[in-house]
Kinemage of the C-alpha trace (Angstrom):
@kinemage 1
@onewidth
@group {chain A} dominant
@subgroup {mainchain}
@vectorlist {calphas} color= white
{ca unk a 1} P 16.897 3.089 -5.987
{ca unk a 2} L 15.823 1.906 -2.555
{ca unk a 3} L 12.176 2.267 -1.597
{ca unk a 4} L 10.784 2.229 1.916
{ca unk a 5} L 7.016 1.948 2.285
{ca unk a 6} L 5.371 2.515 5.647
{ca unk a 7} L 1.952 1.292 6.723
{ca unk a 8} L -0.073 0.717 9.871
{ca unk a 9} L -0.877 4.253 10.917
{ca unk a 10} L -4.334 5.338 11.936
{ca unk a 11} L -6.521 6.677 14.716
{ca unk a 12} L -6.271 5.106 18.161
{ca unk a 13} L -7.504 6.023 21.627
{ca unk a 14} L -5.059 6.969 24.381
{ca unk a 15} L -3.681 3.819 25.945
{ca unk a 16} L -4.149 1.865 22.753
{ca unk a 17} L -1.650 0.151 20.471
{ca unk a 18} L -0.573 0.243 16.843
{ca unk a 19} L 2.047 -1.618 14.872
{ca unk a 20} L 3.787 0.203 12.061
{ca unk a 21} L 5.540 -1.655 9.274
{ca unk a 22} L 8.223 -0.527 6.846
{ca unk a 23} L 8.798 -2.714 3.816
{ca unk a 24} L 12.103 -2.225 2.031
{ca unk a 25} L 12.758 -2.929 -1.636
{ca unk a 26} L 15.837 -4.926 -0.710
{ca unk a 27} L 17.113 -6.975 2.212
{ca unk a 28} L 16.892 -5.106 5.502
{ca unk a 29} L 20.208 -6.676 6.514
{ca unk a 30} L 21.899 -4.765 3.675
{ca unk a 31} L 21.439 -1.536 5.634
{ca unk a 32} L 23.752 -0.404 8.417
{ca unk a 33} L 20.670 0.445 10.419
{ca unk a 34} L 16.975 1.128 10.089
{ca unk a 35} L 15.033 3.531 12.218
{ca unk a 36} L 11.759 5.287 12.851
{ca unk a 37} L 11.468 9.038 13.145
{ca unk a 38} L 8.434 11.242 13.642
{ca unk a 39} L 7.698 14.775 12.584
{ca unk a 40} L 7.767 17.191 15.495
{ca unk a 41} L 4.668 19.295 16.314
{ca unk a 42} L 6.144 22.345 14.636
{ca unk a 43} L 6.433 20.296 11.465
{ca unk a 44} L 10.009 21.348 10.814
{ca unk a 45} L 12.081 18.435 12.137
{ca unk a 46} L 12.020 14.675 12.259
{ca unk a 47} L 12.727 13.417 15.748
{ca unk a 48} L 14.383 10.074 16.415
{ca unk a 49} L 12.105 7.381 17.822
{ca unk a 50} L 13.861 4.002 17.553
{ca unk a 51} L 16.697 2.268 15.698
{ca unk a 52} L 17.772 -1.277 14.953
{ca unk a 53} L 21.230 -2.012 13.600
{ca unk a 54} L 22.308 -4.730 11.232
{ca unk a 55} L 23.435 -6.645 14.286
{ca unk a 56} L 19.973 -6.156 15.868
{ca unk a 57} L 21.129 -3.754 18.560
{ca unk a 58} L 18.262 -1.414 19.397
{ca unk a 59} L 17.973 2.076 20.816
{ca unk a 60} L 15.044 4.325 21.706
{ca unk a 61} L 14.183 7.913 22.429
{ca unk a 62} L 13.608 8.455 26.148
{ca unk a 63} L 10.016 9.473 25.465
{ca unk a 64} L 9.119 6.027 24.083
{ca unk a 65} L 11.298 3.670 26.137
{ca unk a 66} L 9.277 0.884 27.671
{ca unk a 67} L 6.312 1.556 25.372
{ca unk a 68} L 7.666 1.092 21.829
{ca unk a 69} L 9.565 -1.865 20.405
{ca unk a 70} L 11.430 -1.984 17.107
{ca unk a 71} L 11.986 -5.322 15.411
{ca unk a 72} L 12.500 -6.763 11.969
{ca unk a 73} L 11.557 -9.737 9.832
{ca unk a 74} L 14.437 -10.454 7.483
{ca unk a 75} L 12.415 -12.837 5.342
{ca unk a 76} L 9.824 -10.122 4.673
{ca unk a 77} L 12.316 -7.241 4.309
{ca unk a 78} L 10.280 -5.463 6.960
{ca unk a 79} L 10.959 -3.453 10.085
{ca unk a 80} L 8.203 -3.015 12.645
{ca unk a 81} L 7.460 -0.502 15.355
{ca unk a 82} L 5.131 -1.850 18.008
{ca unk a 83} L 3.631 1.073 19.886
{ca unk a 84} L 1.822 0.438 23.153
{ca unk a 85} L 0.317 2.714 25.787
{ca unk a 86} L -0.025 5.432 23.198
{ca unk a 87} L -0.393 9.032 24.324
{ca unk a 88} L -1.805 12.059 22.481
{ca unk a 89} L 1.727 13.440 22.247
{ca unk a 90} L 2.698 10.406 20.160
{ca unk a 91} L 0.501 11.751 17.361
{ca unk a 92} L 2.678 12.460 14.336
{ca unk a 93} L 3.663 11.339 10.898
{ca unk a 94} L 6.101 8.449 11.365
{ca unk a 95} L 8.886 7.906 8.858
{ca unk a 96} L 11.046 4.899 8.141
{ca unk a 97} L 14.740 5.590 7.617
{ca unk a 98} L 17.606 3.406 6.407
{ca unk a 99} L 21.320 4.105 6.340
{ca unk a 100} L 24.081 2.737 4.157
{ca unk a 101} L 27.762 3.611 3.963
{ca unk a 102} L 27.188 6.175 1.215
{ca unk a 103} L 23.888 7.737 2.238
{ca unk a 104} L 20.413 7.220 3.586
{ca unk a 105} L 16.818 6.754 2.524
{ca unk a 106} L 13.416 7.886 3.770
{ca unk a 107} L 9.927 6.592 3.329
{ca unk a 108} L 6.950 8.872 2.730
{ca unk a 109} L 5.481 8.390 6.186
{ca unk a 110} L 2.364 7.095 7.861
{ca unk a 111} L 0.169 9.191 10.123
{ca unk a 112} L -0.618 8.205 13.690
{ca unk a 113} L -3.326 10.043 15.589
{ca unk a 114} L -3.921 9.357 19.273
{ca unk a 115} L -7.156 10.933 20.392
{ca unk a 116} L -10.253 10.195 22.388
């Protein structure tokens, strides 16, 4: 069973930065892609934030382009989400997600709060 463990969330002022980490229980290159999602304000849907493929292609939600960067460290089985210029509307629980040919996996999430 694959495990994804997120960390790095917390409270930050508007304009500040945080770096989230997702440690996988196996090589991150074994996944077709890994991504970050966040729970929407209504709490009923996880919205796409950023994705990195096995080939290191990246994609981002329009709302975070230019502010967030997804990357990975293969040696540490870890995917990162560097979040800069944070806004109050970025506040959410952030989830790590991994896809394979036969399914997908989710972490339990880490909470980010952007507030003055």
